[in-house]
C-alpha positions as CSV (number, residue, x, y, z in Angstrom):
1,M,29.2,11.9,6.5
2,P,30.7,8.0,7.1
3,T,30.5,6.4,3.4
4,S,31.6,2.8,4.7
5,I,30.3,0.1,6.6
6,D,32.5,-0.8,9.8
7,R,34.0,-4.7,8.0
8,I,32.9,-7.1,10.5
9,T,35.4,-9.5,11.9
10,P,32.9,-11.0,14.5
11,S,31.6,-14.8,13.3
12,D,28.4,-14.8,13.4
13,C,26.8,-14.9,16.8
14,S,30.1,-13.6,18.2
15,P,28.7,-11.8,21.3
16,F,28.5,-8.4,21.0
17,D,31.4,-6.2,21.0
18,P,31.3,-2.4,21.5
19,T,34.2,-1.5,20.7
20,N,33.2,-3.4,16.8
21,P,29.8,-2.5,16.2
22,P,27.7,-4.3,13.5
23,N,26.3,-3.0,10.7
24,Y,22.5,-2.5,12.2
25,G,24.6,-0.1,15.2
26,Y,23.2,-1.8,18.3
27,T,22.3,-5.2,18.4
28,P,18.1,-5.3,17.6
29,S,15.5,-6.0,20.1
30,L,14.2,-9.6,20.9
31,A,11.3,-8.0,22.4
32,A,10.4,-5.5,19.5
33,G,11.3,-8.3,16.5
34,I,8.8,-11.5,18.4
35,A,5.8,-8.2,18.5
36,F,5.8,-7.1,14.5
37,I,6.0,-11.2,14.2
38,V,2.8,-11.2,16.1
39,L,1.8,-8.1,14.2
40,F,2.5,-9.3,10.8
41,G,2.1,-12.3,11.1
42,T,-2.0,-12.3,12.3
43,L,-1.9,-9.5,9.6
44,T,-1.4,-12.3,7.0
45,T,-3.1,-15.1,8.0
46,A,-6.3,-12.1,8.0
47,H,-5.2,-10.8,4.5
48,L,-4.8,-14.3,2.9
49,A,-8.4,-15.6,4.6
50,L,-9.9,-12.5,3.4
51,T,-8.9,-13.2,-0.1
52,I,-9.8,-16.8,-0.2
53,L,-13.6,-16.0,0.9
54,S,-13.4,-12.8,-1.3
55,R,-12.1,-14.6,-3.9
56,R,-10.9,-11.0,-5.3
57,W,-7.9,-12.1,-5.7
58,W,-6.2,-8.6,-6.6
59,Q,-5.6,-8.8,-2.4
60,L,-2.8,-10.8,-2.8
61,L,-0.9,-7.8,-3.1
62,F,-1.3,-7.3,0.8
63,V,-0.9,-10.8,1.9
64,L,2.7,-10.3,-0.4
65,G,3.4,-7.2,1.6
66,G,2.4,-8.7,4.9
67,L,4.6,-11.9,4.2
68,G,7.7,-9.8,3.4
69,E,7.4,-7.4,6.2
70,L,7.1,-11.0,8.4
71,L,10.3,-12.3,7.0
72,G,11.9,-9.4,7.9
73,W,11.2,-8.8,11.3
74,I,12.5,-12.7,11.2
75,A,15.6,-11.9,9.7
76,R,15.5,-8.9,12.3
77,T,15.0,-11.5,16.1
78,W,17.6,-14.0,14.4
79,A,20.0,-10.8,14.7
80,S,18.8,-10.0,17.7
81,Q,20.6,-13.4,19.0
82,C,23.9,-13.8,16.2
83,V,24.6,-9.8,15.6
84,Y,27.2,-9.8,13.1
85,S,25.5,-12.7,10.6
86,A,25.6,-10.8,7.6
87,M,22.6,-13.0,5.6
88,A,20.8,-12.0,8.9
89,F,21.9,-8.2,8.1
90,K,20.9,-8.9,3.8
91,I,16.8,-9.9,4.6
92,Q,15.9,-8.1,7.1
93,I,17.5,-4.9,4.8
94,S,15.7,-6.6,1.6
95,C,12.7,-7.6,2.9
96,L,11.2,-4.6,4.3
97,I,12.7,-2.4,1.7
98,F,11.4,-4.0,-0.3
99,S,7.5,-4.8,1.0
100,P,5.8,-1.3,1.0
101,A,5.6,-1.9,-2.8
102,F,3.0,-4.6,-2.9
103,F,1.1,-2.8,-0.2
104,A,1.0,0.4,-3.2
105,A,-0.1,-1.9,-5.2
106,G,-3.5,-2.5,-3.7
107,I,-4.0,1.0,-2.9
108,Y,-3.5,1.2,-6.5
109,V,-6.2,-1.1,-7.6
110,V,-8.4,0.6,-4.7
111,L,-8.1,3.7,-7.0
112,G,-9.0,2.1,-9.9
113,H,-12.6,0.7,-8.2
114,F,-13.2,4.2,-6.9
115,I,-12.6,6.0,-10.3
116,K,-15.0,2.6,-12.0
117,I,-17.5,4.2,-9.7
118,F,-17.4,7.1,-9.5
119,G,-16.9,7.9,-13.1
120,A,-13.9,8.8,-15.0
121,H,-15.1,12.2,-15.0
122,T,-13.4,12.2,-11.7
123,S,-9.7,11.0,-12.6
124,P,-6.9,12.0,-15.2
125,L,-5.9,8.5,-15.5
126,S,-8.1,5.3,-15.7
127,A,-7.8,2.6,-13.7
128,K,-5.5,0.4,-15.6
129,Q,-3.5,3.5,-16.1
130,Y,-3.4,3.6,-13.0
131,L,-1.8,0.5,-11.7
132,W,0.1,0.0,-15.0
133,I,2.6,3.7,-14.3
134,F,2.8,3.6,-10.7
135,C,3.4,0.0,-10.8
136,S,6.2,0.3,-13.6
137,V,7.2,3.2,-11.5
138,D,8.0,0.9,-8.1
139,S,9.2,-1.5,-10.3
140,A,12.0,0.8,-11.3
141,T,12.7,2.2,-8.3
142,L,13.1,-0.9,-6.3
143,T,15.3,-1.9,-9.3
144,L,17.4,1.2,-8.8
145,Q,17.3,0.4,-4.8
146,A,18.3,-3.8,-5.1
147,I,20.9,-2.4,-7.6
148,G,22.6,0.4,-5.3
149,G,22.3,-2.3,-2.2
150,G,24.2,-4.8,-4.4
151,M,26.9,-2.4,-5.1
152,A,27.0,-1.1,-1.2
153,S,27.3,-5.5,0.0
154,A,29.8,-6.0,-2.4
155,A,31.9,-3.0,-1.9
156,G,31.4,-3.4,1.8
157,D,33.2,-7.2,1.7
158,K,36.1,-5.9,0.8
159,P,38.9,-4.0,2.7
160,D,39.4,-1.6,0.9
161,G,36.0,-0.8,-0.7
162,N,34.4,2.4,-1.3
163,I,29.8,1.9,-0.4
164,K,29.4,5.3,-1.4
165,P,28.4,5.6,-5.3
166,G,26.3,2.0,-4.2
167,T,24.1,3.7,-1.4
168,D,23.7,7.0,-3.8
169,I,22.2,5.0,-5.9
170,M,19.6,3.6,-3.6
171,I,19.1,7.0,-2.2
172,V,18.3,8.0,-6.1
173,G,15.6,4.6,-5.5
174,I,14.2,5.5,-2.1
175,V,13.8,9.4,-3.1
176,F,12.1,8.6,-6.4
177,Q,9.8,6.4,-4.5
178,L,8.2,8.7,-2.2
179,A,7.8,11.5,-4.6
180,A,6.1,8.4,-6.4
181,N,4.1,8.4,-3.6
182,V,3.5,11.7,-3.3
183,V,2.5,12.5,-6.4
184,F,-0.2,9.7,-6.5
185,A,-1.3,10.3,-3.6
186,G,-2.7,14.2,-5.4
187,F,-4.0,11.7,-7.9
188,F,-6.1,10.3,-5.3
189,A,-7.0,13.8,-3.5
190,R,-8.3,14.7,-6.8
191,V,-10.6,11.8,-7.4
192,L,-12.3,12.3,-3.6
193,Y,-13.2,16.2,-4.2
194,M,-14.3,15.7,-7.6
195,T,-16.7,13.5,-6.1
196,H,-17.7,16.5,-3.7
197,Q,-18.4,19.0,-6.1
198,P,-20.7,20.8,-6.0
199,G,-24.0,21.1,-8.9
200,G,-24.1,17.3,-9.6
201,K,-20.2,16.5,-11.2
202,G,-20.6,13.1,-9.1
203,I,-23.5,12.1,-9.2
204,L,-23.4,7.6,-7.5
205,N,-25.9,6.1,-8.5
206,V,-26.1,3.0,-6.5
207,D,-29.7,2.6,-5.1
208,D,-30.8,-1.1,-4.4
209,L,-27.1,-2.3,-5.1
210,P,-26.0,-5.3,-2.9
211,L,-22.7,-4.3,-1.6
212,S,-20.6,-8.0,-1.9
213,P,-20.6,-11.0,-4.4
214,S,-22.2,-12.8,-1.3
215,S,-25.6,-9.9,-1.2
216,S,-28.3,-11.2,-3.0
217,P,-30.8,-8.6,-4.4
218,S,-33.4,-8.7,-2.3
219,K,-31.3,-8.4,0.7
220,A,-29.5,-5.1,-1.2
221,R,-28.4,-1.6,0.8
222,P,-30.3,2.3,1.1
223,A,-27.0,4.2,-0.6
224,T,-26.6,7.0,1.9
225,T,-25.3,3.2,4.1
226,T,-23.0,3.1,0.7
227,T,-21.9,5.3,0.7
228,I,-21.0,5.8,4.4
229,R,-18.9,2.4,3.3
230,L,-17.1,3.9,0.5
231,R,-16.5,7.1,2.6
232,F,-14.8,5.2,5.5
233,L,-12.9,2.7,2.5
234,A,-11.6,6.2,1.3
235,A,-10.6,6.8,4.8
236,A,-8.9,3.8,5.0
237,T,-6.7,4.4,1.8
238,A,-5.9,7.5,2.7
239,V,-4.4,6.4,6.2
240,S,-3.0,3.5,4.6
241,T,-0.9,6.2,1.5
242,A,0.0,8.2,4.6
243,A,1.5,5.8,5.8
244,L,3.4,4.9,3.2
245,I,5.0,8.5,2.4
246,A,5.7,9.1,6.6
247,R,8.1,5.5,6.8
248,G,9.5,6.8,2.7
249,I,10.4,10.0,4.3
250,Y,12.2,8.6,7.7
251,R,14.2,6.6,5.3
252,S,14.7,8.8,3.1
253,V,16.3,10.8,6.0
254,E,17.9,8.0,7.5
255,L,19.3,6.8,3.7
256,I,21.1,10.1,3.2
257,Q,21.9,10.5,6.5
258,G,24.7,7.1,5.7
259,W,25.0,3.5,7.8
260,R,26.8,5.2,10.5
261,G,24.1,8.5,10.5
262,Y,22.1,8.4,14.1
263,L,18.4,7.9,12.8
264,I,19.9,5.0,11.2
265,T,21.5,3.5,14.8
266,T,19.4,4.6,16.6
267,E,16.7,0.7,16.7
268,R,13.6,3.3,19.0
269,Y,12.9,5.2,15.5
270,F,13.2,1.9,13.4
271,I,10.6,0.5,15.4
272,G,8.3,3.8,14.8
273,L,8.6,4.6,11.4
274,D,8.3,1.9,9.7
275,G,7.6,-1.5,11.4
276,A,4.5,0.9,13.0
277,L,3.5,2.3,10.2
278,M,3.6,-0.6,8.3
279,V,1.5,-2.6,10.2
280,V,-1.3,0.5,10.2
281,A,-0.8,0.8,6.3
282,G,-1.7,-3.5,6.3
283,V,-4.6,-3.3,8.9
284,V,-6.4,-0.4,7.3
285,F,-7.9,-3.2,4.7
286,V,-8.1,-6.1,7.6
287,V,-11.3,-3.3,9.0
288,A,-12.1,-1.4,6.0
289,N,-11.7,-4.6,3.5
290,P,-12.5,-3.9,0.0
291,H,-14.6,-6.9,-0.4
292,Y,-17.6,-6.0,2.1
293,L,-17.0,-2.3,1.3
294,L,-17.3,-2.5,-2.6
295,P,-20.9,-1.9,-4.4
296,R,-20.9,-5.2,-6.8
297,K,-22.7,-3.5,-9.4
298,V,-22.3,0.5,-9.7
299,E,-24.0,3.1,-12.3
300,C,-22.1,6.4,-12.5
301,V,-24.1,8.7,-13.8
302,T,-22.3,12.1,-14.3
303,R,-24.0,15.8,-15.5
304,S,-24.1,15.1,-19.2
305,D,-26.6,11.6,-19.1
306,L,-28.9,14.3,-17.9
307,K,-28.0,16.5,-20.6
308,D,-28.6,14.7,-23.5
309,G,-31.7,13.0,-21.8
310,R,-30.9,9.5,-21.9
311,I,-32.3,9.4,-17.9
312,A,-35.9,10.9,-19.5
313,K,-35.8,9.1,-22.2
314,E,-35.3,5.6,-20.6
315,E,-37.5,6.6,-18.1
316,K,-39.6,8.0,-20.1
317,E,-40.1,4.3,-22.7
318,G,-40.2,3.1,-18.7
319,D,-43.3,4.3,-18.6
320,E,-44.7,3.7,-21.9
321,R,-44.2,0.1,-21.0
322,G,-45.9,-0.1,-17.9
323,G,-49.0,1.8,-19.8
324,I,-49.4,-1.2,-22.1
325,E,-48.8,-3.8,-19.7
326,S,-52.1,-1.9,-17.7
327,G,-53.8,-1.7,-20.9
328,N,-53.4,-5.5,-20.6
329,E,-54.2,-6.5,-18.8
330,S,-57.0,-4.3,-18.1
331,D,-58.6,-5.9,-21.2
């Protein structure tokens, strides 16, 4: 396995020289670059519009993720014309490594909403704990990747530099990030599993609740519609999480093979297993946007509520109040 990147001597926009391969191992496709600029540009604009309309500002995480992907593909399009440009290479590798973390953070927030809806008993961690723990892990893994990338880049600029130490640090960071995504997927699956347990372990009381801040109580939707919408959002979250994990597996194997390995020097894998998967990870939350699928207000009723008689007591008090009001009217 090669341990160093070839030292590139031509100027930034020199014609491609097969005897002196660029850092990519190929010339990035202009058509693919334009296609992904259009896709991520449209995706980012859509997320920004939905964020402004909904005023759910946490959805800016999807905007930042899309913007990072857009900048990365702009750099790759630049590289299609100036394949030896060190600046274009560094911009695209940095943006396309960091951007998925913003989509992941958005997914953590979505899971937090599910926990608030279905109840704390469905998850071993609270909504805030998910956000803090997994965002901290993502920050640590991205820091490792940044440090490793910086070391590899600095070593690659030296005639006798060895980029293996920096590359190894990058591998640790990306594999650690992949492991965190898999663990998170396990927690997400557990939450969904607990909501479908027999015997009423997760009873969602969403009757007559508006589905969005723009809805009025007089236009409340039935619980069955809310349930369908929540299932749709859960499916979208699962698809986005699976896309991030699949992309993480690809990038881990790619980097383990080395800077001159088969995966990293074959562009069709990058297009299909990085670019396309990130489009999927972002598009699902445009189609299944949390603003329109999450209820504005929910009350989670658990089995313990039924056992301690809280519901029965409230119903009895309501009946008594109703009887008093009826007696007053008859007088």
